[in-house]
Each structure stands twice: as C-alpha cells, then as structure tokens.
N, C-alpha and C positions, 0 to 999 in steps of 0.2 A: 529626524533624530529621536523624537520621543517614541516612535514606533519601534525603532531599533533597540532602544533602552528597555522598552517593555518586553520585547522578545527575549533579550538577554536575561532579564529578571525572571521571566516565565520559564526559561530553560533551566536556570539555576534551581528554581523552586521544584520543577519537575524532576530533575536529577536527584535532588535531596529526597523527595518523596519516593522515587524509584528505589533508591538505595535502602531505605528503611523498610519498605514493603518487601523487598527481596530478602533482607535479613530476617524478617518476621515470618517468612514462609515456612510451613511445616516440612519436616524432612531434612536430613543432613547427609550430604554426599559422602562424608568420611565414614559415618556409621553404616551407610548402605554398602560401601565398598568393603568395610571391615567384616560385615556379615557374609559377604560373598567369599572373602578369604577364609573365614571360619568354616563355611560349608564345603569349600573345595579342597582345603588343605588340612582341616581339623586343627589349626593352630589356636592357641589361647587368645582370648579377646584382647588383652593388653597388647600382645604382639601384633595381632591383626590391625588394631587401631593405629599403632605406631607406623606400621607399614603403609596403611591407607593414607595417613597424613603426609608421608614422604612421597607417595605416588601422586597425590593430588596437589601437593605443595599448598596445603590449606590447613589451618589450625582452627577448629571451631571454638576452642577455648580462648582465643585471642579477644581482648575487649573490643566491643563494637566501635568505640570512639577511635581506637587505633586503626581498625579496618576502614573507617570513614576517612581518616587522614590519608591513608594510603590511596583510597579511591579518589579523593580530591587531587592529590599530587599526580596520580596517573592521568586524570583528565587534563590537568594543566600542562603536563609535559608530553601528552600524546601517547603515553604508555598505558594501555588499558589492561595490561597483564597477559597471562597465558591461559588458554582454555584448558579446563580440567579434562574434558572429554577428548578433544582433538590434538592436544599437546602442541598447539601452535599459537603464535601471538594472536590475540583477539583482533588487533588492528588489521592483520593480514586477512583474517577470516571475514571481517566486516567489509573491507575493500574488495574482496573477491566475490562476496555475495551481492553487493550493491548493484553492479551492472545488470544482473539477471532480473532483479526486482524492478529496476528502472525500465528495462526493455519491455516487460510484460505490462506493467502499469501504464506506461506512457502510450504504448500502441493501443491498448484496449480503451483507455480514456479518450484519446484523440478520435478513434473510430466511433465510439458511442456518442461522443459530443457532436461530431460532424454529421452523422446519420440522424441523430435525434434532433439537431437543430433544423436540418432541411425538412424532415418530416413534420416537425412542429410548426414551421412556417406554412407548409403546404396545407396541413389540417386546419390551421386557424384561418387561412385565406379561403378555403373551400367551405368551411363550416359544415362538414359532412357528418351527419349523425352516425353513419355506418363506421367511418374511421374512428370517431370518438368512442363508439362501443368496442371496437377491436382493441384500441389502445388501453381503454379502461379495464377490459377483461384481461389483457396481457399483464398489466400492472398488478391487478388483483391476484392473478395466479403466480406469476414469477416473483412479484414483490413479497409474497407471503412465504416463499420457500427460501431457506438460507442458501447463501451462495455456494457453500461447500456441497450441499445436496445437489444443486444444479451441476456442479463440477463432477460429482460422482455419476450422475446420470449421463453426462457427456462421455465419461470413460466407458460406461457400460455400452453405450450406443456405438461410438466411433472407434474405440480400441478393442473391446471384447467382442462386440457384435459384428461390426463391419471390418475391423482390422485395418482401418485407414490411417490412423494417427497413433503415435506412441503415447503411453499413459504415464511415463515417468522419466525423469532425467532432463538435462538441458541439451544434450546432443548425443549421438551414437558414440559408444566407446571405441568403435573401430575407425572413426573419422579423426584425422589429424587436425588438432586445433590450430587455427591460423586464418588469415584473411584470404580465404579462397571460396569458390562457389560451393564446393561440397560441404564445407563446414557451415557456411551461412545458411544453406538450404536445410541442413540438419537442425540447426538452432531454431529456425523459423518453424519447422515441422514439429519440433518438441514444444515450442511455445504456443502452438495453435490452440490447443484445448484450454490452457489457462487463460489466454486472451479471450477466447469465445465465452468462457464462464463469466469473466468480468463484464464483457460486452452485453451478454444477455440480461444480467442482473441490474445493469445501470441504464440501459437504453430507454426504457419506458419513462424513467424519471426525467431525462433530458427532453424527451418529446413533450411530456405534459408541462414541464416548466417553460419551454419555449412557446408552446401553444398558449399558455396563460398570459405570458408577456406580450405575445403578438395580439391577442384579443384586446388587451388593455391599450396597446398602441393604436390599433385600428379605430378606436373611438375618439382619437385626438383630432383637433381641428385641422392640423396641417396635413393629415391624410385626406380629409375631405377637400381641402384646398388643392392638393396635388391632383385629385381626380377631376376637380372642376377645371383645372388647367389643361386637361386632356393628356396627361402623362400616361405612358404605357403601364400596364399591370406589372410587367417585369421590373421596370424601373421603380415603381412604388414599393413592390415587395422587397427588393434588395437594398435600395438606397434609403428608404424611409422606414418601412416596417422592420425588416431584418436587422438593420444597423442599430436602431434604437432598442429593439427588444433584446438584442444580444448583450447589451452592456452588463446587466447583472449576471448573465450566464457565463461570461468570460471569467469573472472573478470566482464564480463557483467552480470552474475547472481547476483552478489552482488549489482551492480548499479541498475539493474532491480528491485530487491527487494525493494530498497529504493523508486524508482519511483512508484512501485505498492502500496507500503504502503501509499505514499502521495496521490495517485489517488483513494483511496478506498471509499470516501464519497458517490459517486453516486450509486455504486453497493450495499454497505452496507445499505444505506438508502432505496433502493428499496426492499431489502430482510428484512428490519427491523432487521438487524443483529447487535447486541450490541457491535460493535467494535469502533475503533478510528474514522473511517469515519462517522459512524452513529451519534455519539455524536457531531462531528464537524459540520455536516450538521444541526443537531438540534440546536446547539448553534448559528450558523449563522442566522437561521430563527427566533430565539427568541432574537437575539442581547444579548446573554449571554456572556459578555466580558471576565470574568475570565475563563470560560470553553473554549472559543475560544482560548485564549492565552495558556492555558494548552495543548490543543490538537495540536495546531501549534508547541508548544515547543517539543512535543513528535515526531511529524513528522519530524521536522528539525533534531533532534538528530538521528533518525533512518536513514535518508538520508545520513547525514554526516558519521555516523558509518558504513553504507554500503559502502560508497566510500573509507573510510579508510581501511576496510577489503579487498576491491577489490585491492587496491594498495599493501597491504601486500601479498595477494595471488599471484599476478602477479610476484612480486619479488621472492617469494619462488618457484614458478613453473618455472620461467625462470632464470637459473643460470647466464646467461650473464648480467643480470641487478643487480646482487648482488654486493654490495660495497666490494672492496678488502681491 
C-alpha cells in the first residue's frame, strides 16, 4: 500500500512539474499561427491574432492558475482536451498511439532480454576471453552511439541500400486494417527496423549484466556443493546459476520498459511510427500544449506502473523479501 501511495504522489508531483514546464516553454502557438495568417493573407495583426485564437481554441492571455484548474479538472474527469494540431480529442490520439509503442517496445525488450540472458550465462560459464572481448567491444562501439543514429544507419542499409524493409509508417496504406494475415505481416514488416534499433542498442547491456550476476553466483558455496554432488552442468546452469542470477535482471526488465517507453520520441519520429513518442515530438515542435500534456501523462503512468511491477516481481521472486 505504501508503494502505491508513493506512486500516486510521484505522479501528481510529475504532472504538476510537467504543466509548469510546458507553460514556461518559449514560443506561442497562437502567435506562430497569427504570423502565418499575416504572411499568407496580409491581414492586420489584431485580426490574425483573433482568428488564430479561434482556430486553436487557446487564449495565451488566460491566467496560468485558470489553465492549471482546467488541466486538473481534465485529468480528474478523463477529458484531456482537444489537440490544436490534429483537431481531435487528446484521449483518442493517446489511446490510438499507445498500442504501437507497446508493440515495438515490448517485442524489442523481450528479445534483447532473452538473447542477452542466454549469452550472458554462456559467457560467464565458459569464461572465454574471446567472447568477453567481443561483447566489451560491441558495448563500447554501439553503447557510445545514440540509438537514433543506429536507427538512421539501419534505414540507410536495409531501406535505402537493400530495399528490404520499409523506413516509415506502421503498415502499408494499401492494406486493409484488420485481424488478417496481410495486415499483421505488414505491421511486423514496418516494425522490424524500430525493433532492431532498440534490440541492438540494449543487447550488450543485458549480456554484461547477466554475465556479472552469473560470475557472482558461480562463487557461492551451493554451486560447489552441486558440483560435488555430481549434478550435470546443464542442471547447475539453469537451476542454480541462471535462476539466482536472473532475479535482479527480471526487475530491471520492468524498469527498462518504462525508460524505453519514455525514450521513444527520437526513434519513432525518425521512422514516422505513429506511437506515443512520435506524437509527443510532433506536439513539442508545434507547441500543441494539450497533446504534450496528454503524452507526458501516458509516459509518466507507464514509467510508474513499470516500477511498481518491478517491485512486485522482485518480492514474488525472492521469498526472503516477503513480509511475514
């Protein structure tokens, strides 16, 4: 119960901070649109400003405290307002973008975790200097390159160079959306490069983390006792080494998912992938305040929910931490 209360208080504090940071951002969507009207139609500034306010349904002269009250009421009632850019309810946009981000983040995270865990156990068990050097070099190279640069290189290689995979969108426009093989195949094909970008940039971290945990477990007395009993290497690796070394890694999965979810804008914007990150990036560039607040709300909720799940999993997987 204490953890739930802490999460709720953290969310409230985060939403409060997000609101005032957004309000303090330089640039005003009304003035920007008014300037466009003046350039395109040569109308006076006052008339252009009034038209921009009506078009965006936003008054920059409204007191901040009044906007904050409207913001709080909207969160409490589930009405996050209407997007200035897309002219649609923010709730509809958020719920439409969420499945795409969940698809890419969940698949890439599970793949990198599974492959990284298996390779980490293998490298720790073999204690091979060759594999250690390969993984360290991979981490040094890929880990020092931002994930969006890796994504850009993947586009250059697989989309522009080889023409094997699409570089933007969630599925082909000619495909009819629905639960059918053609649509699912198109979705997976378009998600391949974003998933590969996340996979490549996170794999080495899981390998090195699992390797370090396994090396620590291999020095425990119960491992030596298991060997003395004549147990097979396979049973020792999976039942003793892997199971105990994986405890802290499982909780890291939940936390990493929240961090990956929050760090999606750059990659999704690069692939024009209609997830939470893409709409957040678009909202920031257009100063679409309601949409920014809605996307930040979703990211905050996902990060806190992931942390809460991580705490729950760790207690469940480690009997010593359970309350008696």
